[in-house]
N, C-alpha and C positions, 0 to 999 in steps of 0.2 A: 322686122329685119334685125339681125344681130347688131349690138352696139359695141364699138371698139374704143379702147383707150389708146390715144396716140402718145408715144413716148419719144422724146428727142435725146439721143445719146451723142454728145459732142464734148470733145476734150482735146488738148494738145497731144495726148497719148491715150490710145485705147487698145485694149488687148482682148480680142475675141479668141480666147485660148483654144488650142487644139491638143493633140496628143504630144506630151513631152517626150523627147527622144534624148536619152542620156542627159547632157547638160544644155540642150537646146530647147528653149521654150518657143514653140511655133504658134502661129495664130491662124484662125480661119477667116474667110472673107466676111462671114455673117455671124451674129451672136448665136450661141447655142441655146437650145431650150433649157438646159440645166443652168446656164448663166442667168437667164431671165428669172428662173425659179429662185435662184439664190439671191438675186437683187431684190425681188419682191419680199422674200422671207426675211432678209436683213432689214428692210424698211419696216416690216411688221414687228420686228424685235424677236423673231423666233430664234431658238438655240439650234446649233448644228446637230445636236443629238436627237432632235425631234424628227426622226426619219419618216415616220408615218405622215406627218403633216406636210413635209417636203414632197414626198412621193405623190400624195394626193393632189397637191397644188400643181405639180408637173403634169399629172394626168389631165387636169382640167384646162391647162393653158393651151390656147391656140394662138399662134403669132406668126407674123411675117415681117420682113425688114426690107427697106429700100435705102440705098446708099446715094447720098448727094455726090455729084461729080467733084473730083479733087481728092486731096489726101495722098499720102505716100507711105510706103513701108520703111521703117527704120529698125535698126538692130542695136541693142544696148549690150555692151560688154561689161560684166560685173565680176568683181573679185571680193573674196572675204578670207581673212586669215583665221584659221581655226586651230586651236590647241588640242592636243591629244585627249585631255581630260575634260574638254568642254562638253556641255549638255545643253539642249534646247527644249523649249516647250512645244508640244505637239498640239494639233487641233483638238484633240480629245482631253486636253488639260493635264497630261502627264509629262514629266521630264524624260527625255530620251538621250542617251549618250551615243557616241560613235564607236564603231569597232576599231580595234588596233590595226594599224596598217603600216607597211614598210615605206609608204609615201611620206610619212611624217619625218622631218629632219630637225635637228636641234638649231635653234636660232642663237643670237648673240648672248642671250641670257640663259642658255642651256635648256630651255623649254622646247619640247618637240611640237612642231606646227606644220601645217601645210596650207597652201593657198588654193581655195576653191574657186574655180572659174565657171562662169555661166554666160550664156548668150540668150537674150530675151528679145523677141520680135514684138513690134508694136505697129499700129496704124497711127500715122502722124497727121494731125489736123483733119480728122475724119468727122463727118456728121452723118449719123445713121438714124433713120426714123423707123420706129416699130409700131405696128398695129396689133393690139393685144386684146383678146377676149377670153372669157372663162365659160366653160361648159357647166351646166347646172348653175345657172346664173343666180339663183336665190341662195345657194349654199355659201356659207362663210368660209373664207373672206369673199365678199362680193367685189365686183369691179370698182364700185365706189369706195370700198374699204382700201383697195390697192391704191387708187388715186390719192386718197387722203394720206396714206402712209408714205407714199413717194414725196408728197409735199411737206410732210412733217415726219421724217423717218426716225425710228427709235435709235438708230446708230448712223454714223457717217456712211455714205454710199460711195461706191467706186465702180468703174466699168471694166470688169475683168480682173484687174490687179489693183492692189492698194494705191500705187502712185497715180492711177488714172482717175482723177477726180473730175466730175462733170463741171462744165463751165457755167451752167445755168440751170434753170428749173427743168426737171425731167418731164413733167406732165405738160404736153403741148396741145391738148384739146381732145375732142371726141369725134368719132365718125359713126354713121349708120350706113351699113353696106350689106349687100347680099352675101359676100364672102370676103376672105382675107385679101385676095388679089385686088378686088374692087376698092377696098379700103386703102390699100397702098397706092392704087391709081389716083385716087382723090388727093392723097398727100402730095404726090408728084405734081399734079396739076395746080394745086394751091401754092406750092413752094417754088415753082419754076421762076427763074429770073426773066421777067418780061415775056417775050414770045420765044424763048429758047426751046428748041425741039430736041435737045440732047437727051438720049435715053439714060435712065437711071437703072442701075443693076438692082435686081430684086430677087427675093426668095420667099416662098410661101408654101404651106403644106399642100401635098397632092390632094385633089378633091375640093380645094378651095379656090377654084377658078383656073382658067387656062389663058395663055397668051400666045399669039402666033410666033413661032420660032423658039418657044421655051424648051427647056431640057428637063427630063425627069431623072432625078438622082436619088440614091439611098445614102443617108448620112447617119452617123452614130453620134448623137449629141444629147442623149438622155443619161442621167445619172441615177444609179441605184443608191439612194441615200442611206440604206442600211449598211451596205458594204463599203460605200465611199468610192466606188469605181464606176466608170462609164460602161454601158453595154446596151445592146439592142439597136435596131435600125428603124428608121422611119423614112417614107418617101416624101420628097419635096420637089418643087419645080423652081427653076431659075430662069430668068429672062430679063429683057429690057422693057421698062415702062416709060413711055414718052408722054409729055403733057398733051392733053386734049381739051377742046373747048367744052365738051360735055360728055357724060357717059351715056351710051346707048344700050 
């Protein structure tokens, strides 16, 4: 049976980012496949320019996620004062300036500036459990390589956005299961508080198990690491997983 690495994503603030609309940074309910790819690649010390390695890792990843009850959505209002001649560093290591705009006005010192406003959504006090496996199990990096890198990452790790630092160890154990849904079911059963029968919201790839009452959805959460944009759709299932005494 497949072996799964269990990852615990917990932080006062978590951002499972979605499509940014103008100055609004929205979030998804579940982590994107591209986010887990970036998290693992960052732990391994890969550079963002290594598109081929990122694309291959994303192709190999199979993952599902279950959300512990609780948590809430919060929105952060952010402002930054930018001067007309300011330039910033891009993710590809080049300085980039801003176009001239009539929105710039002179401040008390005579320098033209504007105030950039952004809204960023976050999950507050969320705990998400991920069951992750790699196809072509013997190919590097292996699942053991990933676990070792998450325990001793090459760089600091964050959950979606840089302010979202994990509160503890990411590696939470191992599971052996017939499919992703079954691995998530075991996590729910092991982590339940006492005999609590509350259903935990879960998402897993289509073809990796079914659950009575689940929904089949198409989501766009893969990244083309060559172009740096998201594209393509993949089918997933979402449903509620309740603690059980044993798997049948």
